[in-house]
N, C-alpha and C positions, 0 to 999 in steps of 0.2 A: 549427648548432647558432647561437642569434642573435649577433647582428654583432659586430664587433671595434671599434662606435664607443663602447662603454661608458668606454674611458680616454681618451679626445679631449675637450680642453679648450676652450671655447669661452669667451669674454671677454664681460661683463657691465659694466654701468654701474657707476663708482666702479671700475672694474680689477680688480673678482674674479673670480675665475676658478671656472668651474664646469663639471663634467663633464654630457655631454650626459645621462648616466641623473640626475643631479640634477635638470635643468630637470625631465624626463620627469613623475620621481614629483610635483615641484611641480603639474604640468599636473594629472595625475591626481585630486592634492586639488583642483584646481581656482583653482590661485592664479593663473593665466591665463588665463583665459575658455574663450571658442569659437571656432569659426572664423575669419570677418576678423580680428574683435578681439583675437583669442589671435596671428595673425599681424601683427598690427601692433605688437602689446607687446613681441613678442618679436625683432622688428626693429626698434622703439626703442630698445630693450635692447641692440642689440649683439649681436643671438643667431643664428646660422645655423636659419631657420625650413624647410629642406627636409630637413636635419639631424636635425632633432626627431622631425620628422613620419615621416620615413622611420623612425625607432626605433621611435616609436610605433605605425606598422602592424606593426612585426615582431612587436612584443611583443600585440598586442591579437591578430594570428592563432589564439596560444595558452591566452592565460590565459582564467583563468573569468569570468562573470558575478558580479553580487553574488550573486543565485540561487543559482547552482552554489557559491560559495564559502561558502553560508551553508547548505550540506548539513549540517553538524554537529547546527545550529540545526533544521534542519526535520525530521531521525532524531530528538531529543529531545522535538519536537512530537509525534511519532506514536506513540513510545513512551510518554507520558503520559497518549496518547488510549488506548492500548491497555489500558494498565494501569486507565484509568477505568470500562475496561466487562470487566474481568475481574471470575471469581466470588468476588474476596477485598476485592474494593472497598468501600470507603465511605469514607464523609465524613472522618469524626473521623481517620483512617489517614494519609488526607490532608490536612488541616492539622498534623499532627503531621511531616510529610516535612519539614517548613518548620521546624520549631521554634518553634511562635506559640500562646501562649496565649488568643491573639485572633481573635476572629472576622474574617477579612479579607473574608470574601467568597469565593465559586468563582473566579469572574471574576479576581482579583487571584492568588490560589493557582496559577491554571495556568498563566500566561508567568512566576513565580516560580522554582516548580519546573522548569519549564525549563530555566532560566538557570543553575540550579543545578548539573543533569544537565549543563551544558557547561562548566562551573568558571569563572563568568564574575563569581558572586557568593557570599559563605558561607552558610551554613545561621544561621537567624534573621532575616536580612537582608530587607528586602523593596521592589522597588521597585512603586514606587503611584505612577501617573498618575492612576488613578480618587479625583473627591471622597470614594467611597464610600456617596456618599448623597445626597440631591439639595441638598442645600446646597452653593449658586452662588459663595459669600463670598469674596473676595479671599484672606482668611486662611485659611480653610480649604484652597484651592488650593497657598496657599503653606506650609504644612506639609505638607501630604502631597510636593509636589514636594521639596523640603530633606530631606525622608525617604527619598525616592527615591536623592537624587544619595549620601546614606551608604552605600546600597545598593551603587553604583556604585562604591565607593570600597573597599570591604571589604575587596577583592582586590587589581584593578587597576584605578583610573580611566580608564586609556587604552583600556581596553576597548569603553569606553563613548561615546558622544554625545546630546546631547539639545536638544531644541527647547522651551521655558518659554510657554504659555498664546500658542500660533500665533490661535486661536479662530476657527479656520477648518474647512471641511469635510473629513471623510476624503478625498473625492475630489478635494475645491482642493488638497491637500496633495500626493497623489501624481501629480498632473500637473504641479506645480509640482517634482516629484522631492526632495521635501522628506519623503515617506513612502516609504521603499524598503524591500524585502523582508526580512523579519522584525523590522521594529522594533514595539514593544510602544507601544499608543496608550492614552491613557486620556480618555474620555468622562466625564459627570456620572454617577455610578451606574455605570460600567461601564469593565471595561479587556479589552483585545485585543491579541494578534497578528497582524497585519496576514501576508500567503504572500504572492501577486502577485496579477497580472492574469491573468483567460485568456483565450482568443482571441477569446470575444463580447465583452470589453470591462469583463466583470463581476470585479468586487474581490471575493478572497476570504481568508478570516480562519479562525484557529485560536484559540478563546477555550472557554470553559465558563461554567457557569452554571444556575439552574435548569430554564433555557425551552429551553439549548443543541441537548436531547436534540430536540426539533423541526425543527430544520433537516438532523440526520442522521438521514436515511431513518426517519425518524421512532422512533427508539430511545426505549422507554418508562426514565423514571428522570432524578429531579433531581439536580443537579449534579456532572453528566458533562459531557465535554469532545463538543466537535463541531471537526470536521477536513477542512480546506481548503474554508468553504461560504459561498455568496455570501449577504449580508446589504446590500439597500437602506436597513435601520435605520441601520447604521453604515456603509455610506458615506456617507450624506448626517447623519451627526451631528458636532455642532461639536466640534472635538478640545481638550484642555485641556494635553495635554502627550505628547510621542514619545519615547522610549528607543530607542536605534540601536545595537546591537553594530557596533563599527567591524568593515573588513575593509583588510588592507594589503595590499601588494603587494613581490615579491622581483623585483627584477631581476637578471639572473645575464649571466656571458659566460664564455669560457673557448678558449684560447686552445691548440693541438694537442691536444685533446680534447674531450669532450661532455660536458654538464653538466642538469640538471632545469633544463624551460623555465622561466622567467618566470613567473610567476601572482601567484593574486592566494587569499589565506587570512584566517580568519574568526577573530576575535580570540580570545588562548587556546590557540590549536592547536599539538602540536610540529610545525614543520615539516623534511623531511631531504632535502639539496639532497645527490644521487650524482654523483659525476665520474668517467669513464671518460678515459684519457690515451688518444691512439692507442698502434697498437704502438711498441715502442721509448720508451717516454716513459711519464714520471712525472709527479705532481706537487711541482712545484717551491713552489708558494705559494697561501694563502687569504686573499684579503683581504676583510674586512664593513667595509662603511662606512667605507673608508683604511686599516682599521687590519689586520695580518697575525695572523690567529689560529693558523697550520700549514700543515700539508703531507702532509693525507689525504686519501684517496679519499669520506670522504662527512663533510658538517656539520650540525651540528643549530640551531635555532632553536627555544629551547625558551619555550613559551608566548607566542606571538607578538606584541609589544605593540606595533611600527613600521614601518615600511615599512622597505626593507634593499637595500644595493646589493652583490652575490656578485662577485668577480674573481678566477678561477683563472686561474693559470699554471703548463701542461706545460709537461716539457722533458727532453732525449735524460737517459736515467741513465746515469751513470759506474759500471761494472760492476766487484765487488772483483777483487780477484788470487784465483788458486789457492785461496793459500794460506791467506788469509783466510778463503774461504768454505769451506776443510776446516777450519780450527777452528772456526767456527761449526757447522760440521756435529757434531763431536763435543761441541760446546757443547749440542749437543741442540736448537738453533733448526728446524732443515729436517726436523723426523720421522725417519722410520726406513723402511727397508723400500722399498716401491713410493714409497710415498708421496713417500719424500724424495725419491726418481727423477725424481716425477714433480715437484715443486716446483723443484728444481735446472733440472731442462730445460723449464721453465715459463718460469723466469726468465732464460733464456739462458745454460744453463751447462753447459760437456759433464760430464757425470756421471762416466763413465769416467776423466776425467781430475782429478776430484774426488775420487773412490774409491780412486784410485791413489797421492792424495798423504796421504787421512787414514789408511791403512795406514800409512804412510812416518813418519806423528807418531807414532802410534802405536806403533809397532815401530821405531824410530829405529836399531836395530840391523841390522835386514835391508834387503838389494836389494830393487829391483825386480825385478818378473818381465821383466820386458826385459831386465834387465842379468845376469841368474842365464839364464836362456835361452843367451844368445849366451855366458857362461861355459861352458854345457852342450857348447856346440855347437865353442867351443876345448878342449875335454877336459879341464877344471877338476875335472870333479865325476865325473870315472870313465864306467860304463857299466853297461848292464843292473840285474841287483838290488843291486849297488852302490850305480850313481849313487842310485837310490830310496830308501833307508836313511841317505846322507848326509842328500840333499835332505832327507827327514821328518828329521831328527835335526834339523835346523838350523831346522826352526819352518817352511819350504815346502810348500805345497801341490803335492803331484808331480803332478797331473793336470792343475794351471795349466801347471806349467814346459812340462810335453811337449807340449801341444795349441801353446807357445808356439813351443817350438822346432818343430815343425811346418808352424807356418806363418813362421819365416826360411826355412829350407830348403827348401821349397815354390815350385817356380819362377813367374815374376811370368805371368800366363797376360794375354791380351791380347783383346781385344773382339771378339763375334761379327762386327760392321759390318769392324773392321780386317785381319780373317783372313780374311772374305768378296773384300775388294779385293785381298788376296795372291794368294788362289783364283785370283782374274779374274786376274792379274798374272804366272800358273803358276807361280809360288814352291813349292805342293804338289802338283806333277804335276798327273796326271789318270785317271780310272777309279779300281778299285780303290785304287790304290797311293798317290792321295790320300786314299781314306777310312779305308785303315790308320794313313797318317801322323796325320790330324789324331784318331782315337781314339787313338792311344799317346802323343800329345801333351794328350792330356784336353781335349780340344773333342768338343762333342756336333755329331755331323755333321750330323744330320739340319734342325739350325738353321742350322749353314752354310753349305750347300746352299743353304736357304729363301731365307737373305739374297741368296744368289748371283744368285739368280733374278731376285729382287725388281728389285736393279742391274741386270742386264740385262736389264730387261722397260722398266726407267725411262729406260734409254740409247736402247732401240730404238724407244721408242711416237714414235709423231707427235704433236705438239701442234696444232691447230687453232685459232685465234680467230674469235670470232663477227663477220662484217663487215657486219652491219645499221646501224642507228640505235637508239640506247638514248634513251628517253625522257631527259631533262634535269629538272635539278631547281635550275638555278642563275638563271633569272629569276625577278628579284625584281619583286615587286606594292608599291604605292604603298599607303601605309593607305586613301586611300579605294577604290582599287580592292577590298581585302582585305574592306573591309564591304561594298562592292557584291554581289562576290562569297558571303559567307557568308549573308546576306539571302536571295540568288538563290536560293540552294542551299535553305535552309529554307522560303521559299515551293515549291519546285519538290515537296520532300517531302510539306509540311502539306495540297497538290494532285493529289498521286499516288499512289492507295492499293493500288501495285503492294509496296509493302514494309510494309505494316501485316497484319505476321500477329497474329491474335488469341492471348491467352493462352489455354491449352490446360487448364487447371488450372481445370476449372469451380466448385470447391468454393469455392477462394480470390474467384471474380468474376473476369471478362474488364474489364481496365482500362488503357485505353495507358499512363496516367501511371508506373504498377507495371510493366508487362510487354509494352506491345503495340509494340513499334517494330522491326522486322527488323531496319533496317539498325546500332542502338544492340546489337544481341546479348544481349536478356534475354530470349529467349525459345526453351528448350531445344536444340536440336538447332541452331539456329540462332548459338549464343551464338555474340559477335563477339569476345571479350575485350574490351570497350569498358567493363566495371564491373569494380571488385576484385568477386569472388563475393560477399563480405557484401552488398553494395548493387544492390537491384535495382529502383533506381528509374530511367525511363525520359525523364522531363522533361530530368536532368541532361547522361546524354548526349547526346542530341538536339542539345541548345546548343552541345554541347562538338563535336559531329560537324560542326555545321554552322564551325565555326571552321576547322574541319579542313582542310576543304573550300575555305573561302575563302583557305586559307594562312596563319594565322596562327603554328600550332606543327603539329609533324610529328606528333604523337600527339592528340585528343582525349581521351587516358587523362589527359593532365597537366592537364585542366582539370575531369573527372567527376569525378576518383577524391577519397574524403571522408577525414579522418580520424573520422569516426564518423559512424553514419546520424543520419536526421532535422536534417539540418547541411547544406545548399547554402550559407553564405553564409561565415560568419568562417573556418570549415577550411575551405573551397574550393578549387580550382586557382584561382580568381580573386582570391582574396584573398590568396594567395601570390604568383601571377606579377606577374615584371616589365614583362610585356604588357597588365595592364590595371590601373587607379587606380579606388581603393573613393571612392565619390562620396557616400556615407552615402544618406541619403531626400532629394533634389533633389526643387524645383517640376516638379510633372510636366510643364507646359508647356516646362522647360529640356530634357526626352529628347530625346537623339538617336540616330537607325539605329544600331543594333548593340548600346544600350547591354542589358548581363545584368541582368535584375531578379531578387532572392534574397531569401528566406526561408526556415526554416527545414524545409521541407517542397516544395518547388515552385520552380523556376526557369523563368524565358522570356525569350525572346529580342525587343526590342524591333524592329521592323520600321520605324519612322513612318507618319504619317498617323494618329496614335492608336488602331495596331495593335500588334498581337502575334504570334509564332510559338508554339506550344507543343506537348507530348505532354501531353495533358489526361487527363481520364478520359471515359467514355462509351462504352466496345467494347461491343459487347454477344455480342461474341466470333461474329457473323455478317458477313461480309466485305462483303456486298452492301447494308448496311444503312443506314438515313440516320445510324445512331450510330456505325456504324466510319468514314465518313467524316471522322466532327469528332473520330477518336480522338487523331489530331496535324494540328492545323489552326491557322489564322489568324482570330483573335478579335479584337473590340472592348476595348480597355485602358480599363474607366469611372474613375471617381472614387474608387469604393468596391473594386477589386479593387487599383488602385494603391497603396492607403493600406495595404494589405495587403504590400507588398515593404517592408522595413524598409533593405535595402541593392540599390543601384544602382550596377555593374561597368563601367567604357568602358574601349575598346581604347585603348591609350595612341596620342597621333599622333606622338611620336617613335620611335617601333617601324616597320620594314620586316619583311617577313618570303616568304621561299622556300617555292614551292608544292610538296607530295607530292599522292598519289594511294590511293584505297583503294577500297574496295566501296561503289558505287554511280556512281560517275565515267564521265561518256561522253565519246568526243572523239580526237583526232588518237594524243595521248597513250598513250592507254589500247591503241591498234593498235599501237605500235611495242612494247609491252611484250610483248602477247601473241604477237605474231611470235617475240619473244625467247626465251618458254618455250618454244614449240614448237623452235624449232634445238635450243635447254638438253636438251630431253627427250626428241630423237633421233625425234621423231612428232607428231600434231595432238593434242596432250590441248587445245584451247583452241580455238574458233572467232574464225576473227580479224571482230570485230564493231565493236569500240572500247566494248563495252559491260565493266564492270566489274562481275560478275556471280561465281555463285557459283564455276564453272568456274576463270576467273581465281584468285579469290579460294585455293582449294584449292592449286591447283601452285604461287601465289605462295610460299606458306606451305612445299610441299615444298623448292623451291628454297630459302628463308632458313635452315631448316634443318641441308639440305646444306651449304652454303657458307658461311655466318654462325656457325651453333652450335648444339648441340640447347638447345629452349626459345627460341626466336629469334622461331620464324615467329608472327608478327603479321598482317600480310597489310598493312600499309603499306608503299607504294612510295616511300621517299625518299632524301637521299643513301648512307646506307650500305648499303641494297641495292644501288643502281645499282653503288656502286664495287665491292661484291661481283660485281655483271655484268660490268665491264669487266673485270677480271683472268681470270676463266673459259677453259682452256683446255681442247679434250677433243680 
């Protein structure tokens, strides 16, 4: 879970101590600037910049963007849009939705209704940032602005922020970051809600009005809504007021357990924080903004209106005594029947011991079954029917008592392993005499004899150890060599189409970006476990595989797997790995060979000289075609293309790495491994040619499944596999 830096204190000026997370929240609020400016300010104030930046990076991996956090707002926009086109729609009913006797205009009604759907303003109040007419006087503007502030405060003013009369265009304010996703924008004579910027740079809006229908697939009718439509008119129009729904951040940490990830939430939402202590642990305390609020496995922030820091401490749970639990059972706190049994066992209690004590407490004059059974053996209860009648008359369960008597009188049997060793030692005789003795003593003769044979075979077997040389993974590469080898492999694959098997499903189209790289294993029978089955984009595993061959990681999986599709940056292995540093979007001129360029739908490897290696589009499913050779390729990184990569991850120069091998490697190390496989399987199963191809992959996986464990066959030959090979004896 998120790190344990939250509780650490760092000193600032005036000797005031703040935790790392308090400073992080201030940074998210923009109080410390950005880039070098932030670094200088923090260091000047006596804060540890590296610790704070590390926490920001950890939090940012999981935190929603503003657009994602505003999902309830956009859902409400869609609901209002759908309502405006349903069969029962009419303008009078829409006006009544906001309890107004005045005609505000359709454009104003739309965002107000959405705000009410989200519980951000009360009915009858209205946020109006438009002047409502072509009157551009300051008096009119002030009047409408002040009415809007009343609406914001009608439920909770902390839900909103506003900008008064920026008098710039929408496009200018979006570029400056002053208009964000979901903001309500007021123009002279019109009001709209900004949605987001599409991948072509167009600004999209949600709004309504007499002409809104023409923006939405030419749907007829006046006073209807338009959803996510572009409008150069609104993009270039002067803005008089902006009202923004605030989003708030909850930073979390948990010792000895896991907790809901730190995240961003839209104002007014209920936020549930879930805590799962480690095995044998329980929640000892929950602190919210430094104050202890309890010790439960969940905490709800009702209608969030500020940032929060939540610290959870879990520790060992002190178990209650059998007497205490038995009394709770009698009081009904543990349920009844099978439910009670499951609850007690899940909490780590001995059900039989608890139930025994319950019976004793409920029947204080009665002795336990164990005591009564021993008394029966001692002759205190007679024998036969007389004993049975006495026991029943005294309130005991005769069958339970007799069962316990039989258990106490039965001789203690030894395990099959112990008896088998005694047979080998000659203590049970031989032939039929041995068989009769074992059966008479209550042992399964066949099971004992089988174990005897196993022990004798194991003792008599001759162990043979491999005398050849195994490849090594202890050689360490310099960082420069890791980067050089990574780029070398990527360029080799891009120039050699032996590994490019096209996507066979023509109905979906053939496209290396999605399914055209044989090595990456996204093509039917050639699947190489390089990707989680949910994600079939080849661009990411191609770059990850290059790093694996360079020696950066034991598996490319750790770089390729994402927490969600269409996200090769924020949630990728590069963002999470300590081997890479997130540079944001530096100047193109500052790129270095080995930099990983990421955007939501694509990943590429910068190889220097203004070039990138990538698994792109263009495979037309014909192996010898020109397009085929361009499916995995080296191409020029133009300014326009680079602009589309918002995140760059650089291999960390402070890390060295060990080498491993996998499909596609060529060289003497592969030869050594192939010789070992032939020895292990007792015959020539692969050709010793130094090329890690299909046969080597197949038998490597079989070896791993047999010697490491079921489900462990991934084909990667690294320290774990070679360690298993070193101890195999035949």
